[in-house]
N, C-alpha and C positions, 0 to 999 in steps of 0.2 A: 707843620701839623695842622690838620683841618680843625675848624671851629667845633664841629660835631662829628661823631662817628656814625656814619649812615650807610645803608645798603638799600638797593632796590627792593620794593615789595612786589613780589611776583608769585603766582600769576594774578592779574587784575581781573575782576568780574566785568561783564559787559556794563553793568550799571555804574561801577566805579570809573570806567573809562569815559562814560557819558558825563558823569558828574565832574570829572576833571575838565572836560571840554565845555562845561556850562558856565563856570564862573571865573572871573579874573580877580575880583576882590569883593569885599563885603559892602560896598557902597550900593545900596538898592532902596526901593521905596516901600519896603515891607512894613506893615502895621500888624500888631499882634493883639488878639483878644481871646478871652475864654468865657465859657458859659457852664454853669452847673445845672444839670437837668435832674428832676425827680424821675426815677425810672420804675417805680412800683407798677404803674399801669402798663407801661411798655413791656415789661417782662411778663406780666400776666397775659398781655395780648400775644406775645411771641409763643408762650406755652399753649394758648388756646388755638392759635393758627396752626402750629405743628400738629396738635391733636386732630384738628379738623381736616387738614390737607395732606399730612404726611411729608410735607416739605420742610426743610431745615431753614426756616426764617431766622435771620440774625439782626442785631442792632444796626449793622451796616446797611442792610436792605431798607430798614425803616428810615435811616438817615438819608438814603438816596431819594426816597419819595418825599420826605420832608424838605430836603434841600431843593428838589425840583419845584415843589409848591412855593417855596420862598422865592425862587428865581422868577416864577410866574407872577408873583405878587410884586416883585421889584425887578422888572426886566432890565432896568439900567445897570443892574449888577451883572447881567449876562453879557459881558462886553470884552473887547480886546482893543489894542492899539494898532493902527495902521498909519504909517507915516506920521507918527506922534499925534494922531487924532483918534479919539474914541469912536469905535464902531460897535453897534449893538448886534449881537447874534440873533438870528431869527429862529434858531433851534436850540434846544437844551440837550446836553449830553453830560453824563457824570462818569468820571474816570476812577477806577479802583486799583490800588496797588496790590500786587500779590507776590509772595516770596516763592522762589523755585530754586531747584538745584541745577547748577551748571553741569551738563552732561560730560564736559571735558575733564573737570577736576573735582567734581562733587561738592564744590563750595556753594554757599548761599548767594543767590543773585536776586535782583528785584525786577519785576516786570509789571504788566497791568492789563486791564480789560475795561472796556467802555460800554455803557448802556445808553443808547440813543432814545430820546423822547420818553424818559421815565415818567413824566407827568401824564402821559397817555396810556401807560401800562399798569396793569394790576400788580400787586405784590407777587402773586403766583407767577406771572410772566417774568418779572424781574428776577426772582429766585431761580427759576428754571434756566433762564438765559445766562445769568451770571455763573451758575454751576457749570453749564456746558462750556462757556468761554474759559473759565478757570481750568477746567479739565484739559482743554486743548492746549492752553498756555503751558501748564505744568508738564504735559506730555510732549512738549515741543512740536505740536502738530498745527500750530497757527502759522500758516504759510507766510502771510505778510509780515508778521512779527519776527519769525525766524530769519527771513531775508534781511530785514532791517538790522537785527542783532549781528548777523554774519558780517554785514557791511561795517558796523562799528568795531568789530573785532579786528578787522584788517587795517583800519586807519591808524597811523602812528599817533601817539599821544600828543606831540606838539601841534598836530593839525586838527585835533578834535574840536577845539574852541572855534576855529574858523569854519569847520564843517557844520557845527551846530548853528552858528550864526547864519551861514549861507542857507541852510535848509529852512530855518525859520523865516528868513527874508523871502525866499521863493514861495513858501507855502502860505504864509500869513500876510506879510506886507504886500506882496504882489498877488496873493490869493490864487496861486496856480495849483492845478491838480498834479500832485507829484507821485501818483501811484505807479507811473511808469518807472520811477527810480526806486521803488520799493518802500515808499513812505505812504502809509494808509491815509485816507482822507480824514483830516482833523482828528488825529489819534488820541488827543487828550480831552477835547471837549470843553465844556463851560467851567467845570470845577472838579476838584479831586477829593476823594475820601480815603484816608489811611486809618485802618483800625489798629491803633497801637495797643488797645486793650487786649488783643489776641496775643500780644507779646508780654502781657502782664504789667504794662505801663499805665499810669494814670495821666501823666502830663508829658506833652512834647509839642514843639512847634515845627511845622514842616516849612522848609525854605521855598520861596518862589523860584520857579524854574523858568528862566528867561525864554528859552526857545519854545516852550509849550504855549506861551501867551495866555495862560490861565491867570485870572485875577483873584481867585479864591481857592484856598486849600483848607480842608478840615482834618484834624487828627482826633479820632474818637477814642477815648480812654476806656479803661475797664469799669464795669459796673461793680460798685462796692456797697456794703452794708455800713451805714453810719448812723449816729444819733441825729434825728430830725425833730423839729417842733411842729406839731399839728394842733391848732386850736389851743395853744398854750400848754400842750402836753408833750413831753419828750418820749419818743419811741424810736425803734429801729426802722430805718427806711433805706431804700436803694437810690443811689445817685450815680451820675456819670459826668465826667468832665469832658467838654468839647473845646478844642483849641483851634482858633482860626488864624490864618495868615492871609492878608489881602494886600492888593496893590493899591497904594494910596493915590496913584495917578488916576485910577478909575473909580475907586470906592472910598467912602468916608464914613464917619460915624452915623449919619442918617441912614445910609444903606444898611450898615451893620445892624442897626437897631431893628429895622423891619425884618431882616433875615432872621435875627435872633428870636423875634416874637413869633414868627411863623413856625420855625423849627421847634421852639418850646411848646407851642400850642399843639402841634402834631404829636410830639413825643409824650406829652403829659395827658393827651386825650386820644389815645390810639384807636379805641373802639368806635369813636365818632369820625375820625379823620382817615383811617385806612380801610382796607377791604372789609366789607361786612362779612361776619362769620355765621350769620343765621342760616 
């Protein structure tokens, strides 16, 4: 008699197949940290921005700009490892996860879109570009992404780990252009943002994804009304939890402190730090 009664879990989403191919065990250099942000001013800014532009600005867009500013302030955090040696990126790109429906079976799957050079773009540009990218991804009209997803669907699960390691080695360690094989140039970028608040969650820590070579991932929680203290008085205020996972081989507490200060400054003083609305 077997130790456990088990049966195969089918069908597996593309994301689940990639996840299985990404990790062998839990031994990794992850460090975790969290930050509580006051969001009263940020939510007021979002409302004013939407009224001014007609664009659906969200917390994720603000976090993209704030994180890009933080990486500009602390460029050492915009790095990856090549041949076990830190290498600093010359460009900033932020990756966003997006949920979509698998056309084959109607099940939820995960994918993403990337914004290049967000530090050089206005919020208007970021909102419009991300909306367009997400629409293409959800409609399965992103040619490069769909080609990659199809490749992963065809690879047997026992070979996924080897494939992910090989792809990462060729694209990042050897720094080869792999677009001929269906892999977009630097598909993940400098850091990733996952809006867990859209799922109704306040707290979660995102695991480092070895093949992406990203050293920093942020999980942005829901904005909640809670009791806060201002000038010794208790009142109702808006707060949001941000949870970070970073690679301790590349980042440490001093980097995290600078990143946290810049992000906090932007989110708590949005009218001064983001697009002017006059």
